[in-house]
Backbone as CSV, one residue per row, in Angstrom:
resi,resn,N_x,N_y,N_z,CA_x,CA_y,CA_z,C_x,C_y,C_z
1,MET,92.386,116.322,123.500,91.471,115.177,123.633,89.999,115.554,123.029
2,ALA,89.645,114.597,122.238,88.012,114.881,121.840,87.228,114.499,123.061
3,ASP,85.944,115.483,122.864,84.894,115.429,123.902,84.002,114.425,123.778
4,LEU,84.502,113.063,123.885,83.666,111.640,123.898,83.195,111.455,125.367
5,SER,82.071,111.436,125.805,81.591,110.726,126.982,81.776,109.499,127.304
6,MET,81.629,109.062,128.273,81.680,107.288,128.516,80.588,106.681,127.566
7,VAL,79.685,107.441,127.586,78.353,106.695,126.567,78.665,106.811,125.299
8,ASP,79.246,107.775,124.749,79.511,107.980,123.367,80.512,106.743,122.989
9,LYS,81.583,106.695,123.986,82.594,105.737,123.754,82.068,104.166,123.752
10,LYS,81.119,103.863,124.798,80.336,102.473,124.784,79.394,102.286,123.359
11,GLN,78.900,103.515,122.946,77.894,103.032,121.465,78.981,102.686,120.362
12,LEU,79.978,103.539,120.277,80.860,103.636,119.115,81.732,102.143,119.277
13,GLU,81.951,101.872,120.563,82.953,100.404,120.653,81.980,99.352,120.107
14,HIS,80.778,99.374,120.948,79.718,98.363,120.272,79.609,98.194,118.730
15,LEU,79.405,99.292,118.239,79.118,99.503,117.000,80.088,98.858,116.098
16,PHE,81.595,99.357,116.550,82.594,98.963,115.766,83.103,97.685,116.082
17,GLY,82.621,96.923,117.028,82.967,95.832,117.401,84.316,95.326,118.002
18,MET,84.641,96.371,119.001,86.018,96.475,119.545,86.370,95.681,120.519
19,GLY,85.657,94.470,120.799,85.969,93.639,121.731,87.184,92.741,121.220
20,GLY,87.877,92.561,122.283,89.155,91.825,121.953,90.128,92.289,120.975
21,GLY,90.291,93.544,120.810,91.081,94.163,120.192,90.964,94.701,118.897
22,TYR,89.934,93.917,118.215,89.525,94.436,116.726,88.729,95.597,116.627
23,VAL,88.706,95.938,115.508,87.991,97.086,115.123,87.422,96.606,113.714
24,LEU,86.204,96.390,113.931,85.056,95.852,112.361,86.101,94.862,111.721
25,ASP,85.884,94.672,110.790,86.578,93.538,109.936,88.084,94.000,109.344
26,PHE,88.752,95.114,109.839,89.802,95.384,109.228,91.038,94.618,109.903
27,SER,91.923,94.350,109.017,93.160,93.825,109.029,94.064,94.968,109.948
28,ASN,95.315,94.602,110.086,96.174,95.494,110.656,96.483,96.337,109.223
29,ALA,96.701,95.769,108.073,97.193,96.609,106.798,96.036,97.511,106.455
30,THR,94.842,96.955,106.578,93.544,97.662,105.895,93.008,98.719,107.008
31,PHE,93.554,98.658,108.223,92.959,99.690,109.559,94.008,100.672,109.113
32,SER,95.555,100.575,108.955,96.369,101.428,108.678,95.903,102.262,107.141
33,GLU,95.638,101.412,106.217,95.173,102.150,104.914,94.192,103.228,105.184
34,PHE,93.084,102.587,105.955,91.781,103.294,105.941,92.300,104.868,106.778
35,PHE,93.287,104.644,107.901,93.628,106.113,108.402,94.429,106.689,107.553
36,ASN,95.426,106.175,106.669,96.152,106.959,105.787,95.231,107.966,105.177
37,GLY,94.052,107.256,104.602,93.332,108.180,103.605,92.878,109.345,104.483
38,LEU,92.844,109.622,105.784,92.402,110.664,106.811,93.761,111.388,106.995
39,ASN,95.202,111.048,106.654,96.077,111.687,106.842,96.539,111.547,108.530
40,VAL,96.142,110.191,108.816,96.469,109.915,110.290,97.453,108.761,110.205
41,ALA,98.801,108.681,110.633,99.711,107.493,110.897,99.141,106.747,111.960
42,ILE,98.261,105.923,112.019,97.584,105.130,113.171,98.923,104.258,113.730
43,ASP,99.682,103.794,113.184,100.676,103.046,113.522,101.761,103.523,114.226
44,ASN,101.562,104.960,114.389,102.609,105.739,115.280,102.667,105.182,116.378
45,ASP,104.130,105.279,117.227,104.007,104.771,118.649,103.137,105.638,119.501
46,LYS,103.000,106.902,119.196,102.151,107.464,120.250,100.636,106.614,120.340
47,TYR,100.061,106.062,119.496,98.839,105.465,119.770,98.943,104.080,120.330
48,ALA,100.149,103.690,120.655,100.489,102.138,121.397,100.534,102.205,122.593
49,LEU,100.090,103.381,123.297,100.790,103.695,124.676,100.138,102.384,125.681
50,ASN,98.815,101.761,125.279,98.158,100.999,125.966,98.177,99.685,125.337
51,GLY,98.925,99.458,124.239,99.012,98.163,123.583,99.021,98.485,121.951
52,THR,99.230,97.314,121.228,99.162,97.720,120.001,98.149,97.082,118.960
53,SER,97.183,96.511,119.787,95.809,96.171,119.100,95.152,97.473,118.611
54,LYS,94.514,97.019,117.312,93.422,98.152,116.684,92.704,98.833,117.822
55,ALA,91.809,97.972,118.375,91.009,98.587,119.311,91.670,99.744,120.311
56,LYS,92.626,99.173,120.923,93.572,100.135,121.713,94.191,101.415,121.214
57,ARG,94.421,101.271,119.987,95.231,102.497,119.145,94.184,103.133,119.204
58,LEU,92.682,102.867,118.543,91.847,103.856,118.113,91.307,104.453,119.680
59,ARG,91.411,103.787,120.874,91.244,104.354,121.947,92.038,105.418,122.516
60,VAL,93.188,105.172,121.996,94.475,106.314,122.317,94.265,107.549,121.330
61,PHE,93.858,106.999,120.143,93.711,108.189,119.320,92.491,109.140,119.757
62,TRP,91.506,108.500,120.011,90.282,109.366,120.462,90.794,110.469,121.711
63,SER,91.740,109.748,122.583,92.100,110.786,123.739,92.902,111.604,123.491
64,GLN,93.780,111.325,122.388,94.768,112.402,121.987,94.421,113.686,120.992
65,GLU,93.675,113.280,120.122,93.415,114.242,118.900,91.995,114.986,119.352
66,SER,92.241,116.264,118.495,91.159,117.140,118.325,89.914,116.715,118.142
67,ASN,89.042,117.284,118.435,87.435,116.770,117.890,87.247,116.714,116.564
68,ALA,87.909,117.984,115.771,87.875,117.849,114.201,88.115,116.740,113.536
69,ILE,89.451,116.160,113.871,89.842,114.870,113.344,89.275,113.664,113.930
70,VAL,88.994,113.633,114.987,88.222,112.375,115.595,86.750,112.393,115.134
71,GLY,86.134,113.548,114.844,85.041,113.536,114.373,84.751,112.985,113.018
72,GLU,85.962,113.587,112.227,86.049,112.882,110.530,86.151,111.580,110.676
73,SER,86.945,110.942,111.322,87.438,109.455,111.466,85.969,108.658,111.973
74,ILE,85.353,109.193,112.950,84.219,108.284,113.215,83.151,108.623,112.220
75,ASN,83.264,109.628,111.630,82.210,109.749,110.514,82.426,108.850,109.361
76,GLU,83.670,108.676,108.876,84.413,107.760,107.937,83.777,106.315,108.379
77,LEU,84.239,106.193,109.442,83.779,104.653,110.122,82.393,104.609,110.180
78,LEU,81.967,105.328,110.425,80.181,105.040,110.241,79.512,104.842,108.603
79,ASN,80.172,105.404,107.845,80.121,105.432,106.278,80.492,104.020,106.059
80,TYR,81.661,103.611,106.675,82.062,102.370,106.218,81.238,101.282,106.717
81,VAL,80.518,101.323,107.793,79.688,100.366,108.286,78.142,100.338,107.479
82,VAL,77.906,101.414,107.199,76.505,101.807,106.317,77.263,101.025,104.869
83,ALA,77.995,101.257,104.607,78.571,100.601,102.982,78.847,99.378,102.949
84,PHE,79.493,98.684,104.004,80.000,97.521,103.639,79.171,96.159,104.701
85,LYS,78.587,96.988,105.545,77.835,96.045,106.505,78.599,94.806,107.052
86,PRO,79.989,95.277,107.572,80.604,94.011,108.068,79.916,93.296,109.038
87,ASP,79.949,91.946,109.148,79.335,91.103,110.192,79.940,91.586,111.700
88,GLU,80.869,92.246,111.952,81.605,92.529,113.270,80.743,93.661,113.869
89,ALA,80.089,94.393,112.850,79.292,95.716,113.453,78.324,95.283,114.414
90,GLY,78.263,96.053,115.341,77.351,95.720,116.502,76.006,96.453,116.138
91,GLY,75.404,96.373,115.479,74.109,96.888,114.905,74.058,97.643,113.671
92,ASP,73.350,98.528,113.507,73.241,99.480,112.475,73.482,101.102,112.985
93,VAL,73.996,101.584,112.128,74.264,103.480,112.245,73.088,104.021,112.523
94,THR,72.905,104.525,113.822,71.761,105.232,113.929,71.809,106.733,114.216
95,ASP,70.583,107.465,114.515,70.827,109.053,114.752,71.715,109.416,115.980
96,SER,71.831,108.457,116.749,72.856,108.653,118.028,74.070,108.576,117.597
97,HIS,74.437,108.109,116.843,76.037,107.983,116.321,76.300,108.937,115.724
98,ARG,75.660,109.345,114.645,75.711,110.712,113.829,75.496,111.808,114.787
99,ALA,74.905,111.773,116.133,74.800,113.046,116.888,76.272,113.322,117.320
100,ILE,77.109,112.045,117.597,78.442,112.094,118.233,78.995,112.907,117.207
101,VAL,78.933,112.556,116.305,79.943,113.532,114.920,79.530,114.877,115.063
102,ASN,78.263,114.950,114.868,77.874,116.437,115.093,78.485,117.253,116.198
103,LYS,78.350,116.671,117.455,79.087,117.187,118.671,80.332,117.415,118.608
104,LEU,80.970,116.518,117.973,82.421,116.866,117.805,83.013,118.039,116.786
105,CYS,82.128,117.852,115.624,82.307,119.016,114.769,81.628,120.017,114.800
106,GLY,81.190,120.386,115.958,80.432,121.665,116.362,78.728,122.005,115.571
107,ASN,78.387,120.735,115.747,76.897,120.610,115.310,76.731,121.016,113.749
108,GLN,77.958,120.883,112.942,77.729,121.084,111.588,77.650,119.967,111.028
109,LYS,76.919,120.057,109.718,76.437,118.727,108.783,77.843,118.304,108.310
110,GLN,78.016,116.904,108.387,79.055,116.194,108.150,79.206,116.083,106.767
111,GLU,78.214,115.730,105.918,78.392,115.662,104.393,79.237,116.908,103.976
112,VAL,80.090,116.750,103.325,80.892,117.857,102.637,80.038,118.514,101.695
113,ASN,79.840,119.959,101.794,78.791,120.773,101.345,79.283,120.343,99.661
114,THR,78.080,120.474,98.641,78.403,120.538,97.313,78.927,121.915,96.949
115,GLU,79.280,121.957,95.616,79.987,123.489,95.418,78.990,124.347,95.212
116,ALA,77.676,123.947,94.756,76.909,125.042,94.781,76.111,125.588,96.293
117,SER,76.082,124.751,97.076,75.771,125.034,98.224,76.824,126.018,99.146
118,PHE,78.148,125.736,98.810,79.373,126.256,99.219,79.326,127.928,98.711
119,LEU,79.213,127.798,97.401,78.951,129.374,96.848,77.701,130.025,97.449
120,LYS,76.682,129.384,97.711,75.377,130.024,98.249,75.625,130.766,99.593
121,GLN,76.709,130.303,100.138,77.126,131.240,101.482,77.519,132.905,101.547
122,GLU,77.099,133.471,102.254,77.183,134.883,102.376,78.494,135.186,103.048
123,LEU,79.593,135.219,102.318,80.905,135.490,103.213,81.772,136.689,102.987
124,GLU,80.818,137.545,102.246,81.528,138.965,101.719,82.185,139.599,102.787
125,ASN,81.635,139.783,104.034,82.272,140.271,105.156,82.977,139.783,106.132
126,ILE,84.217,139.967,105.653,85.362,139.277,106.401,86.405,140.490,106.829
127,THR,86.719,140.014,108.014,88.010,140.696,108.783,89.141,140.152,109.248
128,LEU,90.260,140.623,109.233,91.278,139.960,109.527,91.800,140.331,111.003
129,ASN,90.976,141.090,111.768,91.518,141.619,112.902,91.481,140.228,114.025
130,HIS,90.960,139.388,113.819,91.160,138.034,115.035,92.333,137.116,114.667
131,LEU,92.936,137.237,113.479,93.723,136.209,112.807,94.973,136.460,113.684
132,LYS,95.463,137.562,114.223,96.595,137.952,114.805,97.919,137.981,114.070
133,LEU,97.750,137.939,112.749,98.778,138.124,111.769,99.959,139.136,112.184
134,ASP,101.226,138.905,112.024,101.963,140.104,112.327,101.555,141.235,111.293
135,ILE,102.128,142.468,111.951,101.898,143.612,110.751,102.178,143.733,109.646
136,ALA,103.139,143.155,109.179,103.804,143.293,107.659,102.738,142.357,106.863
137,MET,102.552,141.180,107.289,101.524,140.299,106.747,100.172,140.624,106.809
138,GLU,99.599,141.124,107.861,98.361,141.814,107.658,98.027,142.925,106.507
139,THR,99.326,143.889,106.570,98.974,144.944,105.382,99.072,144.161,104.117
140,VAL,99.876,143.422,103.951,99.811,142.553,102.659,98.682,142.054,102.397
141,ILE,98.145,141.229,103.037,96.995,140.423,102.938,95.785,141.536,102.426
142,LYS,95.707,142.569,103.205,94.808,143.327,102.998,94.685,144.210,101.714
143,GLN,96.047,144.320,101.254,96.308,144.970,99.893,95.954,143.921,98.966
144,ARG,96.172,142.795,99.062,95.789,141.544,98.176,94.207,141.289,98.049
145,ILE,93.340,141.646,99.108,92.179,141.430,99.256,91.417,142.664,98.371
146,ASN,92.113,143.937,98.614,91.523,144.922,97.626,91.627,144.566,96.133
147,GLU,92.846,143.951,95.920,93.226,143.903,94.233,92.186,142.590,94.039
148,ILE,92.062,141.716,94.757,91.008,140.630,94.427,89.842,141.162,93.921
149,LYS,89.349,142.252,94.592,88.022,142.616,94.609,87.930,143.553,93.201
150,ILE,89.005,144.121,93.166,89.330,145.016,91.875,89.050,143.802,90.556
151,CYS,90.120,143.078,90.901,90.113,142.127,89.552,88.475,141.012,89.611
152,LEU,87.765,140.921,90.335,86.442,140.393,90.349,85.510,141.416,89.495
153,HIS,85.742,142.545,89.808,84.968,143.545,89.246,85.197,143.787,87.790
154,ASN,86.353,143.707,87.593,86.965,143.683,85.924,87.306,142.518,85.494
155,GLU,86.710,141.433,85.900,86.567,140.139,85.059,87.809,139.463,84.751
156,ALA,89.162,139.918,85.639,90.381,139.372,85.470,90.478,137.949,86.579
157,TRP,89.765,137.055,85.731,89.847,136.057,86.506,90.930,135.007,86.981
158,LEU,91.678,134.993,85.877,93.133,134.366,86.279,93.831,134.937,87.426
159,SER,94.073,136.271,87.459,94.338,137.174,88.838,93.888,136.673,90.005
160,VAL,92.633,136.700,89.860,91.774,136.272,91.432,92.312,134.822,91.712
161,VAL,92.490,134.105,90.602,92.962,132.438,90.990,94.551,132.739,91.869
162,PHE,95.206,133.426,91.294,96.586,133.468,91.776,96.552,134.144,93.241
163,LEU,95.871,135.451,93.132,95.991,136.264,94.363,95.175,135.614,95.709
164,THR,94.271,134.721,95.482,93.506,134.164,96.397,94.328,132.977,96.808
165,GLY,95.274,132.404,95.968,95.936,130.944,96.687,96.976,131.519,97.157
166,SER,97.690,132.441,96.813,98.828,133.112,97.556,98.320,133.742,98.874
167,SER,97.252,134.301,98.862,97.003,134.953,99.936,96.742,133.916,101.162
168,LEU,96.061,132.740,100.676,95.571,131.590,101.580,96.716,131.071,102.108
169,GLU,98.083,130.808,101.358,99.135,130.418,101.670,99.914,131.137,102.795
170,GLY,99.982,132.466,102.429,100.425,133.375,103.489,99.987,133.254,104.872
171,ILE,98.318,133.273,104.818,97.681,133.627,106.086,97.890,132.078,106.922
172,LEU,97.864,131.041,106.129,98.092,129.594,106.922,99.346,129.716,107.352
173,LEU,100.340,130.177,106.682,101.747,130.086,107.158,102.186,130.950,108.520
174,ASN,101.408,132.057,108.552,101.582,133.115,109.087,100.831,132.491,110.825
175,VAL,99.637,131.724,110.415,99.033,131.072,111.598,99.868,130.157,112.276
176,ALA,100.449,129.355,111.351,101.434,128.286,111.950,102.542,128.772,112.754
177,VAL,102.994,129.916,112.296,104.287,130.464,112.829,103.847,130.862,114.081
178,GLN,102.654,131.449,114.248,102.105,131.856,115.748,102.078,130.912,116.470
179,ASN,101.609,129.644,116.238,100.873,128.524,116.783,102.257,127.192,116.673
180,PRO,103.464,127.414,116.841,104.471,126.393,116.327,104.186,124.868,117.029
181,LYS,104.003,124.944,118.432,103.770,123.827,119.125,102.588,122.928,118.546
182,VAL,101.545,123.664,118.321,100.206,122.866,117.900,100.326,122.172,116.445
183,PHE,101.160,123.221,115.545,101.097,122.579,114.276,102.140,121.468,113.969
184,ASN,103.161,121.728,114.731,104.238,120.919,114.951,104.219,119.564,115.390
185,GLN,103.213,119.484,116.231,102.865,118.189,116.921,101.609,117.538,116.208
186,SER,100.976,117.980,115.339,99.951,117.319,114.535,100.364,116.162,113.775
187,THR,99.690,114.989,113.654,100.063,113.895,113.218,100.271,114.171,111.647
188,SER,99.651,115.258,111.339,99.652,115.485,109.888,100.826,116.421,109.655
189,ALA,101.707,116.666,110.461,102.671,117.683,109.911,103.675,117.028,109.112
190,PRO,104.105,117.656,108.023,105.283,117.012,106.927,106.642,116.778,107.807
191,LYS,107.274,115.652,107.526,108.757,115.334,107.751,109.789,115.298,106.692
192,ARG,110.976,115.448,107.289,112.098,115.176,106.426,112.803,114.485,107.122
193,GLU,113.289,113.256,106.892,114.302,112.516,107.680,113.859,112.276,109.017
194,SER,112.642,111.878,109.269,112.018,111.671,110.670,111.918,113.086,111.325
195,LYS,112.206,114.129,110.820,112.104,115.482,111.760,111.017,116.412,110.990
196,VAL,110.037,116.967,111.499,109.257,117.932,111.108,109.912,118.998,110.204
197,LYS,109.472,119.227,108.905,110.194,120.253,108.343,109.932,121.835,108.759
198,PRO,110.899,122.614,108.268,110.584,124.123,108.927,109.554,124.816,108.122
199,PHE,108.792,125.492,109.030,107.384,126.127,108.605,107.557,126.484,107.093
200,HIS,108.519,127.101,106.619,108.689,127.830,105.337,108.941,126.719,104.199
201,ASP,109.254,125.551,104.704,109.141,124.530,103.585,108.016,123.570,103.250
202,TRP,106.932,123.926,104.133,105.782,123.383,104.098,105.184,123.971,102.666
203,THR,104.387,123.058,102.193,103.539,123.247,100.640,102.045,123.710,101.211
204,LEU,101.463,124.274,100.352,99.969,124.977,100.689,99.265,123.533,100.948
205,SER,99.634,122.382,100.099,98.575,121.480,100.559,99.311,120.711,101.917
206,GLU,100.140,120.893,102.372,100.396,120.478,103.912,99.996,121.420,105.014
207,LEU,99.854,122.526,104.315,99.386,123.836,105.369,97.961,123.588,105.753
208,ILE,97.382,123.070,104.387,95.943,122.790,104.634,95.541,121.953,105.482
209,ASP,96.275,120.553,105.009,95.932,119.355,106.068,96.123,119.366,107.322
210,VAL,97.454,120.080,107.691,97.478,120.374,109.382,96.805,121.441,109.734
211,ALA,96.213,122.448,109.013,95.280,123.492,109.767,94.143,122.244,110.255
212,TYR,93.721,121.595,109.287,92.485,121.072,109.345,92.593,119.823,110.476
213,SER,93.768,119.316,110.691,93.865,118.294,111.492,94.093,118.902,113.264
214,VAL,94.280,120.143,113.265,94.355,120.819,114.539,93.094,121.575,114.854
215,GLY,92.165,121.394,113.793,90.880,122.100,114.390,90.628,123.474,113.647
216,SER,91.703,123.898,112.922,91.803,125.504,112.673,90.670,126.009,111.408
217,ILE,90.345,124.839,110.504,89.377,125.070,109.629,88.725,123.841,109.426
218,THR,87.326,123.980,109.081,86.678,122.952,108.902,86.825,121.861,107.690
219,LEU,86.080,120.892,107.635,86.265,119.778,106.445,85.920,120.637,105.085
220,ASN,84.600,121.322,104.972,84.503,121.960,103.609,85.659,122.751,103.323
221,VAL,86.022,123.597,103.983,87.255,124.656,103.831,88.432,123.858,103.402
222,LYS,88.773,122.694,103.863,89.900,121.905,103.916,89.772,121.381,102.269
223,LYS,88.453,120.820,102.060,88.066,120.441,100.903,88.284,121.357,99.338
224,PHE,87.638,122.400,99.659,87.639,123.334,98.560,89.007,124.157,98.874
225,SER,89.914,124.245,99.983,90.967,124.734,99.567,92.046,124.042,98.805
226,HIS,91.917,122.716,98.743,92.519,121.800,98.089,92.348,122.319,96.352
227,ALA,91.231,122.337,96.315,90.565,122.745,94.908,91.377,124.122,94.369
228,LEU,91.365,124.969,95.408,92.006,126.478,95.112,93.449,126.054,94.730
229,ARG,94.052,125.463,95.419,95.407,124.948,95.339,95.549,124.088,94.138
230,ASP,94.822,123.629,93.442,95.055,122.926,92.291,95.117,123.848,90.954
231,PHE,94.024,125.051,91.469,93.671,125.950,90.381,95.041,127.124,90.484
232,ARG,95.671,127.235,91.784,96.867,128.345,91.558,97.944,127.656,91.001
233,ASN,98.134,126.366,90.986,99.311,125.661,90.390,99.452,126.219,88.778
234,TYR,98.344,126.544,88.375,98.436,127.146,86.999,99.271,128.180,86.817
235,ILE,100.002,128.726,87.862,100.583,130.028,87.675,101.556,129.690,86.629
236,HIS,102.025,128.469,86.558,103.083,128.022,85.368,102.206,128.151,84.072
237,PRO,102.680,128.732,83.185,102.197,128.768,81.942,101.977,127.443,81.102
238,ASN,103.567,126.716,81.254,103.056,125.427,80.409,102.083,124.304,81.100
239,GLN,102.047,124.352,82.224,101.052,123.441,82.904,99.881,124.225,82.423
240,GLN,99.280,125.256,82.460,98.267,125.725,81.943,97.787,125.499,80.738
241,ALA,98.852,125.586,79.563,98.663,125.416,78.503,98.456,123.727,78.053
242,MET,98.980,122.970,79.001,98.807,121.583,78.769,97.513,121.220,79.217
243,SER,97.099,121.836,80.317,95.684,121.263,80.568,94.457,122.249,80.045
244,GLN,94.931,123.410,79.247,94.130,124.007,78.690,92.993,124.561,79.878
245,PHE,93.694,125.175,80.732,92.764,125.704,82.004,92.462,127.141,81.664
246,GLN,91.248,127.419,81.500,90.623,128.687,81.251,89.634,129.145,82.350
247,PRO,90.199,129.683,83.283,89.211,130.343,84.443,88.131,130.866,83.862
248,ASN,86.978,131.140,84.403,85.976,132.054,83.997,85.414,132.468,85.580
249,LYS,84.279,133.154,85.644,83.699,133.941,86.498,83.253,132.662,87.612
250,HIS,82.821,131.609,87.226,82.660,130.634,88.324,83.665,130.342,89.095
251,THR,84.937,129.960,88.369,86.474,129.395,88.905,86.638,130.817,90.073
252,ALA,86.669,131.839,89.567,86.943,132.757,90.455,86.415,133.210,91.642
253,LYS,85.090,132.847,91.637,84.012,133.096,93.012,84.410,131.935,93.473
254,ILE,84.684,130.694,93.274,84.789,129.593,94.240,86.057,129.902,94.943
255,CYS,87.380,130.307,94.010,88.526,130.745,94.784,88.300,131.694,95.939
256,TRP,87.528,132.848,95.450,87.055,134.057,96.635,86.443,133.395,97.720
257,GLN,85.535,132.492,97.515,84.700,132.098,98.635,85.710,131.181,99.576
258,VAL,86.365,130.593,98.878,87.267,129.727,99.751,88.074,130.327,100.498
259,LEU,88.954,131.611,100.173,89.677,132.491,100.715,88.895,133.098,102.293
260,CYS,87.678,133.485,101.715,86.921,134.325,102.843,86.467,132.990,103.888
261,ALA,86.102,131.991,103.365,85.688,130.792,104.435,86.809,130.502,105.449
262,ALA,88.232,130.499,104.718,89.121,130.268,105.530,89.356,131.195,106.625
263,ILE,89.306,132.636,106.208,89.509,133.552,107.153,88.390,133.511,108.405
264,ILE,87.377,133.203,108.066,86.252,132.771,108.968,86.625,131.990,109.753
265,ASP,86.853,130.630,109.545,86.966,129.782,110.363,88.446,130.056,111.074
266,LEU,89.500,130.639,110.391,90.715,130.935,111.374,90.502,131.931,112.557
267,SER,89.462,132.839,112.109,88.944,134.035,113.066,88.197,133.274,114.201
268,ASP,87.332,132.444,114.058,86.416,132.020,115.229,87.112,131.268,116.355
269,LYS,87.030,131.784,117.321,87.715,131.980,118.442,87.556,130.366,119.129
270,ARG,86.586,129.708,118.694,86.630,128.147,118.883,87.562,127.407,118.101
271,ARG,88.401,127.776,116.946,89.063,127.473,116.293,90.458,127.780,116.471
272,VAL,90.893,128.872,117.262,92.111,129.136,117.374,93.046,128.000,117.837
273,SER,94.133,128.056,117.079,94.566,126.618,117.029,95.287,126.624,118.235
274,SER,95.939,127.602,119.066,96.637,127.674,120.360,95.767,127.059,121.227
275,ASN,94.366,127.223,121.103,93.374,126.338,122.202,92.979,125.240,121.935
276,VAL,93.420,124.593,120.876,93.073,123.229,120.409,94.021,122.323,121.712
């Protein structure tokens, strides 16, 4: 359940023109499309507990989902109002509206950091102690982190890409296995024939999206983790040759920074999935 006060809800409902069951100028189709872009199936029956109108679904969505995913969706709705200025909007976006987003997302700046600002963050001193990985996985990840540092020192950039990508996938999978209820019940959980897939069949992309949806990683980490995933896919020589992908120091630093940032997010007690 997102931490929205009655005042927060009143402000947002007024701005989004939610009287009469509407939300801004969205049709049913464009409302679904908007939320699909956030990896949210807003047409899911779970959001129709109080009725099927767009406003009623949005209120239930706010009441059911984590601060992280609700915060992102509100931020995108605010951006929509600013960009398109629909007649249905009840006024202009103000600092008080942005403050609601900041509160939900841990008082962090909501604009996704640029690549440069992301790389400026000092994230070298990382520890696996708070991840609660199983012993075998923790041993493997520690070995890989040591190898990554060796590769960085010796300018083995392609090796850094592959080691960081596979390490991120292993960590996220282990966190999901440790928190099955939270990850399986996420609206972003991947399904096959209407059933959530077994964890070991989840792709890295799916692990990233679900980890974000349950509040285990921040929006910045989600964005740059997908960039790392794209780089890691060049482990296939044919794909690398076709794309003429040639990683350099900058590429390797991005990948290492993503892995460090993900470990820090997952280690933050406020983001432990089992508490979401």
